[in-house]
PAZAPA-4460 file (N, C-alpha, C; in steps of 0.05 Angstrom, whole numbers, plus 32768, in hexadecimal, padded with zeros to 4 digits):
% residues 79
    n_x    n_y    n_z   ca_x   ca_y   ca_z    c_x    c_y    c_z   seq   type   mol
   8010   7FE8   8000   8000   8000   8000   8011   8019   8000     1      X     A
   8027   8019   8010   8039   8030   8011   8047   8034   7FF6     2      X     A
   804E   801F   7FE9   805B   8021   7FCF   8048   802D   7FBB     3      X     A
   802F   8026   7FBC   801A   8032   7FAA   8018   8050   7FAF     4      X     A
   8017   8058   7FC8   8014   8074   7FCF   802D   8084   7FC5     5      X     A
   8044   8079   7FC9   805D   8086   7FC0   805D   8088   7FA1     6      X     A
   8054   8073   7F94   8053   8073   7F76   8040   8088   7F6C     7      X     A
   8029   808A   7F79   8015   809F   7F70   8020   80BB   7F76     8      X     A
   802E   80BE   7F8C   803A   80D8   7F92   804F   80E0   7F7D     9      X     A
   805F   80CD   7F75   8074   80D2   7F61   8068   80D9   7F46    10      X     A
   8053   80CB   7F3E   8046   80D0   7F25   8039   80EC   7F26    11      X     A
   802D   80F3   7F3C   8021   810D   7F3F   8036   8123   7F3D    12      X     A
   804C   8120   7F4A   8062   8134   7F48   806D   8137   7F2C    13      X     A
   806F   8121   7F1E   8078   8122   7F02   8064   8132   7EF1    14      X     A
   804B   812D   7EF4   8036   813B   7EE5   8037   8159   7EEB    15      X     A
   8039   8160   7F04   803B   817C   7F0C   8053   8189   7F00    16      X     A
   806A   817C   7F00   8082   8187   7EF4   807F   818B   7ED6    17      X     A
   8073   8178   7EC8   806F   817B   7EAB   805C   8193   7EA5    18      X     A
   8047   8195   7EB4   8034   81AC   7EB0   8042   81C7   7EB6    19      X     A
   8051   81C8   7ECB   805F   81E1   7ED1   8074   81E8   7EBC    20      X     A
   8082   81D5   7EB2   8096   81DA   7E9D   8089   81E4   7E83    21      X     A
   8072   81D8   7E7C   8063   81E0   7E65   805A   81FD   7E68    22      X     A
   8050   8204   7E7F   8046   821F   7E84   805D   8233   7E82    23      X     A
   8074   822D   7E8D   808B   823F   7E8B   8093   8243   7E6E    24      X     A
   8093   822E   7E5F   809B   822F   7E42   8087   8241   7E33    25      X     A
   806D   823E   7E38   805A   824E   7E2A   805D   826C   7E31    26      X     A
   8062   8272   7E4A   8066   828E   7E53   807F   8299   7E46    27      X     A
   8094   828A   7E43   80AD   8293   7E36   80A8   829A   7E19    28      X     A
   8099   8289   7E0B   8093   828E   7DEF   8083   82A8   7DEC    29      X     A
   806E   82AB   7DFC   805D   82C2   7DFB   806D   82DC   7E01    30      X     A
   807E   82DB   7E15   808E   82F2   7E1C   80A2   82F9   7E06    31      X     A
   80AE   82E6   7DF9   80C0   82EC   7DE3   80B2   82F8   7DCB    32      X     A
   8099   82EF   7DC6   808A   82FB   7DB0   8083   8318   7DB6    33      X     A
   807A   831D   7DCF   8073   8338   7DD6   808B   834A   7DD6    34      X     A
   80A2   8340   7DDF   80BB   834F   7DDE   80C2   8357   7DC2    35      X     A
   80BF   8345   7DAE   80C5   834C   7D92   80B3   8362   7D88    36      X     A
   8099   8361   7D8F   8087   8376   7D87   808F   8391   7D94    37      X     A
   8095   8390   7DAD   809D   83A8   7DBC   80B6   83B4   7DB0    38      X     A
   80CA   83A3   7DAB   80E3   83AB   7DA0   80DF   83B7   7D84    39      X     A
   80CD   83AC   7D74   80C7   83B7   7D5A   80BB   83D2   7D5B    40      X     A
   80AA   83D7   7D6F   809D   83F1   7D71   80B0   8407   7D7C    41      X     A
   80C0   8400   7D8F   80D0   8414   7D9E   80EE   840F   7D9C    42      X     A
   80F7   83FF   7D8A   8112   83F5   7D89   8128   8409   7D89    43      X     A
   8129   841C   7D76   8140   842E   7D73   8140   8445   7D87    44      X     A
   8129   8450   7D8D   8128   8467   7D9E   8125   8461   7DBB    45      X     A
   8123   8448   7DC3   811E   8441   7DDF   812E   8429   7DE8    46      X     A
   8130   8427   7E02   813C   8410   7E0E   8126   83FF   7E19    47      X     A
   8125   83E5   7E13   8110   83D3   7E1C   811A   83C4   7E34    48      X     A
   810A   83C5   7E49   8110   83B6   7E62   80F9   83A3   7E67    49      X     A
   80FF   838C   7E73   80EB   8378   7E78   80F0   836B   7E93    50      X     A
   80DB   8364   7EA1   80DD   8356   7EBA   80C4   8348   7EC2    51      X     A
   80C4   833A   7ED8   80AD   832C   7EE3   80A7   8336   7EFE    52      X     A
   808D   8337   7F05   8084   833E   7F20   8070   832A   7F29    53      X     A
   8072   8323   7F42   805F   8310   7F4E   805A   8318   7F6B    54      X     A
   8041   831C   7F73   803C   8326   7F8E   8040   8311   7FA3    55      X     A
   8038   82F8   7F9E   803E   82E3   7FB1   803F   82C8   7FA2    56      X     A
   8043   82B2   7FB0   8048   8298   7FA3   802E   828D   7F96    57      X     A
   8017   8298   7F9D   7FFE   828D   7F93   7FF2   829C   7F7B    58      X     A
   7FFF   82B2   7F73   7FF5   82C1   7F5C   8006   82BC   7F44    59      X     A
   7FFC   82C2   7F2D   800A   82BF   7F13   801E   82D6   7F11    60      X     A
   8036   82D0   7F07   8049   82E6   7F02   8040   82F7   7EEA    61      X     A
   8047   8311   7EEB   803F   8323   7ED6   8059   832C   7EC8    62      X     A
   8058   832D   7EAE   806F   8336   7E9E   806D   8354   7E9B    63      X     A
   8083   8362   7EA1   8084   837F   7E9E   8097   8387   7E88    64      X     A
   808F   8399   7E76   80A1   83A3   7E62   809F   83C1   7E61    65      X     A
   80B6   83CE   7E60   80B7   83EB   7E5F   80C8   83F3   7E47    66      X     A
   80BF   8408   7E39   80CE   8415   7E24   80D6   8430   7E2F    67      X     A
   80F0   8435   7E33   80FA   844E   7E3F   8109   845D   7E29    68      X     A
   8103   8476   7E26   8110   8488   7E13   812E   848A   7E19    69      X     A
   813E   8489   7E04   815B   848C   7E07   8163   84A9   7E0D    70      X     A
   8153   84BC   7E04   815A   84D8   7E06   8155   84E2   7E23    71      X     A
   813C   84E1   7E2D   8136   84ED   7E47   812F   84D8   7E5C    72      X     A
   8132   84BF   7E56   812D   84A9   7E69   8111   84A8   7E74    73      X     A
   80FE   84B0   7E64   80E2   84AE   7E6D   80D6   8494   7E62    74      X     A
   80C2   848A   7E70   80B5   8472   7E68   80A2   8479   7E50    75      X     A
   80A7   846C   7E39   8097   8470   7E21   807E   845F   7E22    76      X     A
   8082   8446   7E29   806B   8433   7E2A   8071   841E   7E3F    77      X     A
   805C   8413   7E4B   805E   83FE   7E5E   8049   83E9   7E58    78      X     A
   8050   83D0   7E5C   803D   83BB   7E56   8040   83A6   7E6C    79      X     A
***
C-alpha cells in the first residue's frame, strides 16, 4: 500500500513539473513576440527595458516593458 502511495505521488509530481515547464515555455514565447513588436515600434529612438513583477507566490507574474527615450530619459510607453 505504501509503495502504491509513493508511486502515485511521484506520478503526480512529474505531471505538475511537465505542466509548469509548458506554462513557462508559453510565457517565454509570448514575451519574445511582444518584445519584437515593442522593439519595432520604438527601436531606434528608445531603450527597451523588460522585467517581471509578482505580488506573492499565489498570483501570476506580470511582464513589464518600458520604452525610455534616449534623449531626455522619459518613459515613452509602458506595457
